[in-house]
N, C-alpha and C positions, 0 to 999 in steps of 0.2 A: 563559579558559574554552574548552574544545573541545566542539563539538556535532557530531553526525553524523546525517544524514538518509538513510534507505535507502528507495528507491522500486523497485518492480518494473519499471515501464515509463517510458520517456522522456515519454510523454504525461501521466503523473501529475505529473512534475516540471516540465514545460515552463513553466507560468505563474510558478512560484516562481523558476526560473532566469532567465526573461525579465525579471522585475522587478528582479533583482539582477545583471544582466549586467555592470554596471560594477564589481561587487565581486569578480568571478571573477579569481583570480590564478594564475600559473604555480606548479606545485608539483612538486618532485622527490621522488617516492615512493621510500623506501629499498628497498622490495620492490614490484614492479609489482602493481597491484590486479587481481583476477580479473574485473573488469567495468569499465564506464565510470565514471570518477571525476572529480570537480571539487572545487576548494577555493575557498571564499569567505572574505573578511575582512569581518565585519559588526560595527561598533562595536568592542568589545574581544574579540570572539569569532572563533575560527576554526571554520568550518563545512565539514565534508566531506560531499559529496553523492555517493552511489553509486546507480547504476542497475543493479540486481542481475540482472534477468531474472525471469520468472515462476516461482514454485514454491519449495517448502521447501528443496530441495538447493541451488539457486542462492543463495537468501538465506543459508543456512548458510555457504556458501563465502565470501560477501562479509563477513559479520559476523565470522567467524573471522580473516580477513585484517585487518579493521579493528581488532579488539581487540589484535592484536599490533603493528600498524604505527602506530596513532594514539593509543591510550589515551584515548578521549573521556571527558568528564565526564557527558555525557548522549547517549543514542542514541534516535532517534525512528524507529519503523517507520511510514512514511507511504505513502499511496496510496489506491487504490479498495477498496471492499468491497461485497458484495451484502447487501442488507437481509434479515434474518430476521424482525425485528419489523415487523408490518404498519403500525405508526404512523410508521415512517421514510419519508421522501420522498427522491427523487433530489436530490442536492446537499447533503443534511444531512451535517454533520461530527460524527463520534462519537469519543469518547475511551475507550479500553479500561480498565476497572477491573481486568481480569484477562484473560489469554489461555488458552484451553483447546484441546487437540487432541481429535480424534475418539475416541482411545483413553482419554480421561479425564485425561491429564497436564495439569497447570495450572502457569502461570508468572506471577509477580508483575509488575506494571507500576506506574509512578508516574502521578499525576494532576497535571499542571502547573496551578498556581493561575491562570495567565494564561488558561486555557481552561475555567474553572469554569462558564461558562454553556453549554457544549456538552453534548449528550446523552452520558451515561455508562452503560456496561454491559459485560457480558462479551462478548468477541469470540472466535469459533471459527476455528481454522485447519484447513482441510481439504486433503487431498492432491490432490483433483480439484475442478474447478469445478462448482458446483451451479447448474443452470440451470432446473430445473422448479419451478414454484410449489408443487406438492404436496410436494416434498421439503423446500422451505424451511419450509412450514407444520409439517411433522412435526418438523423440527429445533427450531423455536421452541417448540412445545408440549412437547417432551421435555426441553429444556435451558434455555429462557428466554434463550439467547444472542441478542444483538440484531443481530449482523452476522457475515459470514463472509468470510475472505480466504484466501490460500494461502502467506503468508510470515511472519506476525507471530510465531508460536510458535518458529520457528527463531531469530529474532532475540532474543526474550525469553529463551529457554532459555540461549543463549550469554551474554547479559548477566547473567543471574542467576548463572551459574557463575563469571563474572568479577567479580561484585559491582559491576557498572556499572548505574546507573539507566537504565531503558528505558521510554519512553512509546510508546503506539500511537495514532496519529491517522489516521483513515480517513474518506474522503468516499464517500457512497453513490452508486454508479453504476448500480445496478439495484434497483428496489423488490421487495418480497417477492412481489408478484403479477405480476412481469415474467417472461416466458418467454425464455430463451436457447436458440435452436435447437441441435441437436447439431452442425451445421456451424459455428455461431458459437463454441460451446464449444471445438471443435478448433482454430479459428483463434486464439483468445485464450489457449490453454494453452501456447504456445511461449515462448521467451525474449523474442521481440518479434513484433509483428504484421507478417507478410511481405506487402507489396503484391502480389507475384506470386501468392502463395497466395490472397489475398483476391480478386484479379481472377479467378483460376481458379474459385473457389467461386461467384462471381456468374455466370460463364458457365454453370456446371453447374446452378445453382439460382437463377434470376433473382428468385425471390420473396424472397430475403434482402436485396435492396437496401433495402427499407423498414426492415429491422432494423438495417442498417449506419447509416442516417441517424439513426434513433432513438438508437442507442448513441453515435454521434458527438456529438449534442446533449447527451446525458446526461453523457458523460465530460468535455465542455468545461465544463459547469456545475460538475461535481464537482471538477475540477482547479483552477478559479478559487477556489472556496470553500475548498479545501484550502490553497491558497496564502495566503488571508486568515488562516486559523488558524495557519499556520506563521509568518507575519509577526507575529501577536499574541504568539506564544510567544517570539519573538526581539526584541520591541520593547525 
C-alpha cells in the first residue's frame, strides 16, 4: 500500500515526522519533487510526505507530481484549518465529507473508518486566508461549511481526475471568533513563515507579539492532535 500525506507547512507535519523519525528512509525520486519530500516505511506501507507550501497553486504542483511519480493508493490532505463552525475549538480534528471552492466547485473525498469518531463536514478551500470573525460567520451562515483551508480543493480535484481516493484531515488552528490581524495574514500566506519577516513585523508593530504567542500555542496543539489522527489512520 502506498499512502501520501500533503502538508502546507513544516510546522503542521513536525509532530508526525518526529514520532516516525526512525521510519524515514532514503528515496531516489525518478523525477525531483517540486517541494520538500520524505519517504517513510510503516508496517507494510510506503508513506510519502510532502511539504507543499501554502496555497492552491503550490498544492496543485505537488499533487500533480505525486500522481505521476508515486501512484498512491490513498492521498491525505493534512494540516491546519480555520474554524467556520462556532462549535469547533482549537485543536479539534475534522474530516471533510466534501471539499468546495468559493466558486461552487465541489470535490469528493473519502471518510476513513479509522477516524469515524472525528467531526465530519464540508470544508471550504479559499484562495486567500480569512482572518476576520465577521467573514467567518457570514461564510458559515451562507454555506454551513465547517472549516476553511487553502489547499484541499487542489488536491481533491487532481485525485478525483486521477481516480485516486483522497481524504482531508484538518486540525483547527484558529476558532471562528479568533481574529487574525492583517499583518499576521500576510506573514502566514507565503510558502513558509520567514523568521526575518516575522521579526520585522514585530519591530514595526509590537502589539502583534501576543498574537504570535497565541498562534504558537494553538498550532502546537493542532499539530499534535493532527499527528494523533494520522497515527490512528495508519495503525
